[in-house]
C-alpha positions in Angstrom: 24.8 -36.6 -16.5 26.8 -35.3 -13.6 26.4 -33.0 -10.6 27.4 -29.6 -10.5 28.3 -30.3 -6.3 30.3 -33.5 -7.4 34.1 -32.9 -6.7 35.3 -35.7 -9.0 33.1 -34.0 -11.7 35.0 -30.6 -11.9 37.2 -31.5 -14.5 34.2 -32.5 -16.8 32.4 -29.2 -16.0 35.3 -26.9 -16.8 35.6 -28.8 -20.0 32.1 -28.2 -21.0 32.6 -24.6 -20.0 35.3 -24.2 -22.3 33.5 -25.8 -25.1 30.2 -23.6 -24.6 32.3 -20.5 -24.6 34.5 -21.3 -27.7 30.8 -22.2 -29.1 29.2 -18.6 -28.1 32.6 -17.0 -29.6 32.0 -18.7 -32.9 31.1 -15.8 -35.0 28.7 -17.2 -37.2 27.0 -18.9 -34.4 26.8 -15.9 -32.2 25.2 -14.2 -34.9 22.4 -16.9 -35.3 22.0 -17.2 -31.4 21.2 -13.6 -30.8 19.0 -13.1 -33.7 17.2 -16.1 -32.6 17.3 -14.6 -29.1 15.8 -11.6 -29.9 12.9 -13.4 -30.8 11.1 -14.1 -28.0 12.4 -11.8 -26.0 11.0 -8.9 -28.5 7.4 -10.5 -26.8 8.6 -10.6 -23.3 5.6 -9.5 -21.2 4.2 -9.2 -17.9 0.8 -10.7 -19.1 2.4 -14.1 -19.2 1.9 -15.5 -15.7 5.3 -15.8 -14.5 6.4 -12.3 -15.8 3.4 -10.5 -14.2 4.0 -12.2 -10.9 7.6 -11.2 -10.9 6.7 -7.6 -12.0 4.3 -7.5 -9.6 6.4 -8.8 -6.4 9.1 -6.0 -7.4 8.1 -2.8 -5.2 8.4 0.4 -6.8 11.7 2.1 -6.9 13.9 -1.1 -6.1 17.3 -1.6 -6.7 17.2 -4.4 -9.2 20.1 -6.8 -10.3 19.9 -9.0 -13.3 22.4 -11.6 -13.6 22.5 -12.8 -17.5 20.4 -9.9 -18.6 21.4 -10.5 -22.2 19.2 -7.9 -24.2 17.9 -6.7 -21.2 14.1 -6.6 -21.8 13.2 -6.9 -18.4 15.0 -3.3 -18.2 12.3 -1.8 -20.2 9.4 -3.7 -19.0 10.5 -2.7 -15.4 10.8 1.2 -16.0 7.0 1.9 -14.9 8.0 0.8 -11.5 10.6 3.2 -11.3 13.5 0.3 -10.6 17.1 1.5 -10.7 18.3 -1.5 -13.0 21.8 -3.4 -13.1 22.6 -5.7 -16.1 24.9 -8.1 -15.6 26.4 -10.4 -18.5 29.6 -12.3 -19.7 29.3 -10.9 -23.3 30.8 -7.5 -23.3 29.7 -6.6 -27.1 26.0 -7.2 -25.6 26.7 -5.1 -22.7 27.9 -2.0 -25.2 25.0 -2.9 -26.9 22.6 -2.4 -24.1 24.7 0.7 -23.0 23.8 2.4 -26.2 20.2 1.7 -26.1 19.4 2.1 -22.3 22.3 4.7 -21.4 20.0 5.7 -18.4 20.5 2.2 -16.7 24.2 0.5 -15.3 25.3 -2.3 -17.0 28.4 -4.5 -16.2 30.3 -7.1 -18.1 32.0 -10.1 -15.7 31.1 -13.4 -14.4 27.9 -14.1 -13.1 29.2 -16.5 -10.6 31.4 -13.5 -8.7 30.4 -10.2 -9.4 32.6 -7.3 -7.9 29.1 -5.5 -7.1 29.1 -4.6 -3.3 27.2 -7.3 -1.1 23.8 -6.4 -0.1 23.4 -3.4 -2.7 20.2 -4.2 -4.2 16.7 -4.6 -3.1 15.8 -7.6 -5.9 17.9 -9.7 -7.8 16.7 -11.7 -10.8 17.7 -13.9 -13.6 15.5 -15.1 -16.3 16.2 -18.0 -18.7 20.0 -18.0 -17.6 20.3 -20.6 -14.8 19.5 -23.4 -17.5 22.8 -22.5 -19.4 25.2 -22.6 -16.7 27.6 -25.3 -15.4 27.6 -24.3 -11.9 23.9 -23.0 -11.2 24.0 -23.3 -7.6 26.9 -20.5 -7.7 24.7 -17.9 -9.3 22.1 -18.7 -6.7 24.7 -18.0 -4.2 25.6 -14.9 -5.7 22.2 -13.5 -6.3 21.8 -14.2 -2.3 25.1 -12.5 -1.7 24.0 -9.1 -3.6 20.5 -8.5 -1.9 19.7 -6.6 1.2 18.5 -8.5 4.4 14.6 -8.7 3.4 15.3 -8.3 -0.2 13.7 -10.6 -3.3 15.7 -13.4 -5.1 13.8 -14.3 -8.5 14.6 -16.9 -11.0 12.7 -18.1 -14.3 13.7 -20.9 -16.3 12.0 -23.4 -18.3 10.5 -26.1 -16.0 13.0 -29.3 -17.4 12.3 -31.9 -14.6 8.6 -31.8 -14.1 6.8 -34.7 -14.9 3.8 -33.0 -16.5 5.9 -30.6 -18.3 8.9 -32.9 -19.4 10.5 -32.1 -22.9 13.2 -33.6 -24.3 16.5 -32.2 -23.2 18.5 -33.4 -25.6 16.5 -31.6 -28.2 15.5 -28.0 -26.4 12.2 -27.1 -26.0 10.8 -26.8 -29.3 9.0 -29.4 -31.7 10.7 -27.7 -34.4 13.8 -29.9 -34.6 11.6 -33.2 -34.7 9.8 -32.2 -37.6 13.1 -31.2 -39.1 13.9 -34.9 -38.8 10.7 -36.1 -40.4 10.9 -33.7 -43.0 14.6 -34.9 -43.9 14.1 -38.7 -43.6 16.2 -39.0 -40.4 14.4 -41.7 -39.1 17.0 -42.9 -37.0 17.2 -39.5 -35.2 13.9 -39.0 -35.2 13.4 -42.3 -33.4 15.6 -41.3 -30.6 13.7 -38.2 -30.2 11.0 -40.3 -29.4 12.6 -42.3 -27.1 13.8 -39.3 -25.4 10.4 -37.8 -25.0 8.3 -41.1 -24.3 10.9 -43.5 -22.6 14.1 -42.0 -20.9 13.2 -38.8 -19.3 9.6 -40.3 -17.6 12.2 -43.1 -16.5 14.5 -40.7 -15.2 12.4 -38.5 -13.1 10.7 -41.3 -11.1 11.6 -40.2 -7.4 13.0 -43.3 -6.7 15.6 -43.0 -9.4 19.4 -43.2 -8.2 20.0 -39.5 -9.7 17.4 -38.0 -8.0 19.2 -38.7 -4.7 20.5 -35.9 -2.5 23.8 -36.3 -3.7 22.7 -35.8 -7.2 21.6 -32.4 -7.1 22.3 -29.8 -9.9 22.3 -32.2 -12.6 24.0 -31.3 -15.7 23.9 -32.3 -19.1 27.7 -32.9 -20.3 27.2 -33.1 -24.2 24.4 -30.5 -25.2 23.0 -30.8 -28.6 24.5 -27.1 -29.8 28.0 -29.1 -29.5 27.1 -31.8 -31.4 25.5 -30.0 -34.5 27.1 -26.3 -34.0 23.7 -24.9 -34.6 21.5 -23.3 -32.3 17.6 -23.3 -31.4 15.7 -22.3 -28.0 17.8 -24.4 -25.4 19.8 -26.4 -27.8 22.5 -24.9 -25.5 20.7 -25.8 -22.0 22.9 -27.9 -20.1 21.3 -27.4 -16.1 18.6 -29.9 -15.9 16.1 -27.2 -13.9 14.5 -28.1 -10.6 12.9 -25.4 -9.0 12.7 -27.3 -5.6 16.2 -27.8 -5.6 16.5 -24.0 -6.1 14.5 -23.3 -3.8 16.0 -25.3 -1.2 19.5 -24.0 -1.9 18.2 -20.5 -1.2 16.3 -21.7 1.9 19.8 -23.2 3.0 21.5 -19.6 2.5 19.3 -18.1 4.6 16.3 -17.2 2.5 12.2 -17.7 3.2 10.3 -19.2 0.3 7.9 -16.9 -0.9 6.4 -18.3 -4.3 7.2 -21.7 -6.3 5.6 -22.4 -9.2 6.9 -25.5 -10.5 4.8 -25.5 -13.9 7.0 -22.2 -15.2 9.4 -23.1 -12.4 9.2 -19.7 -11.3 11.5 -19.3 -8.0 10.8 -16.5 -5.4 12.7 -16.3 -2.2 13.2 -13.7 0.5 16.6 -13.1 2.3 16.1 -13.2 6.0 
């Protein structure tokens, strides 16, 4: 683990970023990644609490920018609110695919950390299940803040990796399937390590008096995600940021936003730029 804010950790973070980029550019991995990514996105629905709350918060007719839009499913779910949607993603093939499917909306392929979009040009900036995959998550929040006008909303949805009651193994993603696979294939040592991570390591790590929870250790990054060890992908095997809603909200407040809503067990963070 290291902090994304630590100057001494920047070489490690740059190396991790390059390794992840190579992982995503692997054709076999990319095919599996996008096929699997479509499954949860296909059932993206405002009936889920965090999604419903996000949709209700967005005023009708808003100019919405979605950082890390991926397959852009929120775009279609927001159409009944007459929004003007702009999706931003690193993946040029994905952006081209979105342009063909949703030609009436704008899609831009560029860095999420510093887009070429004008400052203050949107009413709402959203990012859904993206920030946990970034080596510099605080820079995404900074860019979201820059893009919204005064009075505009900033909303982030992400898995709650650092909540005590919801903690799941960060090394092994969010789904129980990998653990069951280890039992089924008699990988006892790996299964034992999995249980250790769930029951011992991360509950100990999440103690409030743990050294890594001190202010100088914010935006903690996992330097060795399982996707880089096994060259396989399942949901959140490529997550690197140990998400924490409170620190995300604090970052937005320091930039000049007011807290609107913080739902820790869903890690739903909504702020309003002053």
